[in-house]
Every structure is written in C-alpha cells, then in structure tokens.
C-alpha positions as CSV (number, residue, x, y, z in Angstrom):
1,X,0.0,0.0,0.0
2,X,2.8,2.4,0.9
3,X,4.6,1.6,-2.3
4,X,1.4,2.4,-4.3
5,X,1.0,5.7,-2.6
6,X,4.7,6.6,-3.4
7,X,4.1,5.7,-7.0
8,X,1.0,7.9,-7.1
9,X,2.9,10.8,-5.5
10,X,5.8,10.3,-7.9
11,X,3.5,10.4,-10.9
12,X,1.7,13.4,-9.6
13,X,4.9,15.3,-9.0
14,X,6.1,14.5,-12.5
15,X,2.9,15.8,-14.0
16,X,2.9,19.0,-11.9
17,X,6.6,19.5,-12.5
18,X,5.8,20.2,-16.2
19,X,4.2,23.5,-15.1
20,X,7.3,25.2,-13.7
21,X,6.7,28.8,-14.7
22,X,4.2,31.5,-13.7
23,X,2.5,33.8,-16.2
24,X,3.4,37.1,-14.5
25,X,5.4,38.2,-17.6
26,X,2.2,38.4,-19.5
27,X,0.5,40.8,-17.1
28,X,0.2,44.4,-18.1
29,X,2.1,47.1,-16.2
30,X,-1.0,48.3,-14.3
31,X,-2.1,44.8,-13.5
32,X,-2.5,45.2,-9.7
33,X,-4.8,48.2,-10.0
34,X,-7.0,46.7,-12.6
35,X,-7.9,43.2,-11.3
36,X,-11.2,42.1,-12.8
37,X,-11.2,38.3,-12.4
38,X,-10.2,36.1,-9.5
39,X,-10.1,32.3,-9.3
40,X,-10.2,30.9,-5.8
41,X,-9.1,27.3,-4.9
42,X,-10.1,25.9,-1.5
43,X,-10.7,22.8,0.6
44,X,-14.5,22.6,0.6
45,X,-14.8,19.9,3.2
46,X,-14.7,22.2,6.2
47,X,-18.1,24.0,6.2
48,X,-16.9,26.8,8.5
49,X,-13.9,27.6,6.3
50,X,-16.0,27.2,3.2
51,X,-18.5,29.8,4.4
52,X,-15.6,32.3,5.2
53,X,-14.2,31.8,1.7
54,X,-17.5,32.2,0.0
55,X,-18.1,35.4,2.0
56,X,-14.7,36.6,0.7
57,X,-15.8,35.8,-2.8
58,X,-19.0,37.8,-2.3
59,X,-16.9,40.8,-1.1
60,X,-14.9,40.6,-4.2
61,X,-18.1,40.4,-6.4
62,X,-19.5,43.5,-4.6
63,X,-16.4,45.3,-5.9
64,X,-17.3,44.4,-9.5
65,X,-14.8,41.6,-9.7
66,X,-15.7,38.3,-11.5
67,X,-15.0,35.5,-9.0
68,X,-14.8,31.8,-9.7
69,X,-14.5,29.8,-6.4
70,X,-13.5,26.1,-7.0
71,X,-13.5,23.6,-4.1
72,X,-12.2,20.2,-3.5
73,X,-13.8,17.5,-1.3
74,X,-11.4,14.7,-0.3
75,X,-14.3,12.3,0.0
76,X,-17.2,11.3,-2.3
77,X,-20.0,13.9,-2.6
78,X,-23.3,12.7,-4.0
79,X,-26.7,14.4,-4.2
80,X,-25.6,17.7,-2.8
81,X,-25.4,21.0,-4.7
82,X,-23.3,24.0,-3.8
83,X,-23.1,27.6,-5.1
84,X,-19.6,26.9,-6.4
85,X,-17.9,24.4,-8.7
86,X,-16.1,21.5,-7.1
87,X,-14.6,18.1,-7.6
88,X,-14.4,15.2,-5.2
89,X,-12.0,12.3,-4.8
90,X,-14.0,10.2,-7.3
91,X,-13.1,12.7,-10.2
92,X,-9.3,12.1,-10.0
93,X,-6.9,10.0,-12.0
94,X,-4.5,7.5,-10.5
95,X,-2.0,10.3,-10.0
96,X,-4.5,12.7,-8.3
97,X,-5.1,14.7,-11.4
98,X,-8.7,16.1,-11.9
99,X,-10.5,14.7,-14.9
100,X,-13.5,17.0,-15.1
101,X,-14.2,19.4,-18.0
102,X,-14.9,22.3,-15.6
103,X,-11.4,21.9,-14.2
104,X,-10.0,22.3,-17.7
105,X,-12.1,25.4,-18.1
106,X,-10.9,26.8,-14.8
107,X,-7.3,26.1,-15.7
108,X,-7.7,27.7,-19.2
109,X,-9.2,30.9,-17.8
110,X,-6.6,33.7,-17.7
111,X,-7.6,35.1,-14.3
112,X,-6.0,38.3,-13.3
113,X,-5.4,36.7,-9.9
114,X,-5.5,33.1,-8.6
115,X,-5.7,32.6,-4.9
116,X,-5.1,29.2,-3.4
117,X,-6.6,29.1,0.0
118,X,-5.9,25.4,0.6
119,X,-3.7,25.2,3.6
120,X,-3.8,21.4,3.5
121,X,-2.0,21.3,0.1
122,X,-4.3,18.8,-1.5
123,X,-2.7,17.4,-4.7
124,X,-5.7,18.1,-7.0
125,X,-5.7,21.8,-6.1
126,X,-1.9,21.9,-6.3
127,X,-2.2,20.6,-9.9
128,X,-4.9,23.1,-10.8
129,X,-2.8,26.0,-9.4
130,X,0.3,24.8,-11.2
131,X,-1.5,24.4,-14.6
132,X,-3.6,27.6,-14.3
133,X,-3.2,30.3,-16.9
134,X,-3.8,33.0,-14.2
135,X,-1.6,36.0,-14.6
136,X,-0.7,36.3,-10.9
137,X,-0.8,33.4,-8.4
138,X,-0.9,33.6,-4.7
139,X,-0.5,30.5,-2.5
140,X,0.5,29.2,0.9
141,X,4.1,29.5,1.8
142,X,4.4,25.8,2.5
143,X,3.2,25.1,-1.0
144,X,5.0,24.5,-4.3
145,X,7.1,27.6,-4.7
146,X,7.8,27.5,-8.4
147,X,4.1,27.8,-9.3
148,X,3.3,31.0,-7.3
149,X,4.3,34.6,-7.8
150,X,3.6,35.4,-4.2
151,X,3.5,33.0,-1.2
152,X,2.1,34.0,2.1
153,X,2.8,32.3,5.4
154,X,-0.3,31.1,7.3
155,X,0.6,32.0,10.8
156,X,-2.3,30.2,12.4
157,X,-4.7,27.6,11.0
158,X,-7.3,30.4,10.7
159,X,-8.6,31.0,7.2
160,X,-10.1,34.4,7.9
161,X,-6.7,35.7,9.3
162,X,-5.0,34.2,6.2
163,X,-7.4,36.0,3.9
164,X,-6.8,39.3,5.8
165,X,-3.0,38.8,5.4
166,X,-3.4,38.2,1.7
167,X,-5.6,41.3,1.3
168,X,-3.1,43.4,3.3
169,X,-0.1,42.2,1.3
170,X,-2.0,42.6,-2.0
171,X,-3.1,46.1,-1.1
172,X,0.6,47.0,-0.5
173,X,1.5,45.7,-3.9
174,X,-1.3,47.5,-5.7
175,X,-0.6,50.8,-4.0
C-alpha cells in the first residue's frame, strides 16, 4: 500500500513538474490596480472555512470583480449541490489529477489573480494552481514555490486571518 502511494505521489509530482513557470510576464504594467477576475481554490470539506471563503468571494463580487470559487472534497460527494464548482475524490486520475471538464475550463481561464486558500495542500488543487493560466498566483508559503508569484505564510490555522493577510499584502503591492 505504501509503495502504491509513493508511486501515485511520484507520478503526480512528475505531471505537476511540467508547469514550472508562472504567467506574470504576460501581465500588463498596471495589473494590480485593474484586477477584474479572480479564481479561488479551496478545501471545501470544512463548512466553517467554506463559508468564510464564499463570503470573501462575495466581497470581491461586490467590488465588481468576477470570481470563480473552486472547491475540492477529499471524499465522495453525492446528491448535494453548492453555489460553487467543485470536484471530489472520485473525479481524480490515479495520480490525483482532476478529470473534469470544468477543471479544464478553470485552468484555461486567464484570471487576473488566482488565490489558493488550501492550507492542506491537496494534490488536485496543487495541480490546478500549477497548470492555471492566471496572470498572478498567490498561494500558501508551505506550497509548491515555483508555481506561485507570491507565497504568504499562514501563521495560524485560521482561514479568515490568512485572507486578511493576503488582502493586506496585495493592497501594499497594488498601492
């Protein structure tokens, strides 16, 4: 069993390793003051964190920003609908790569900003972040550093404080 998991991890890392660059060089000079679209990746299993993240998405929408929250459930989800797109563990390949059309659409969208709020570093969300065509990517400091333009340390396991830290940091960048 452990050998099978190591093989899955190895294959996952090989596939994710193909996406070693960010897209920041494609962003316009005034990129940070003209954000119009944001993709948000998150672990959807924790309902408290999910609500905080969806509130954050609504705050961004109220500012006229197009927001696409995308969640991941690390168990099977049947017969439940949510106000966001998601995948569950049943929609993954052997190497933890998502196999859904909506994942391909999310990856292909050139968001002005991609924010990965998954502190647990789930492999499917790691893959989506790495493959994303977003122009600027923010992720957790304990994540895969070559795929992000900015990594922010999560001081505590508190998603609302982490979002505040991202907002503070991003406001400093955008002036």
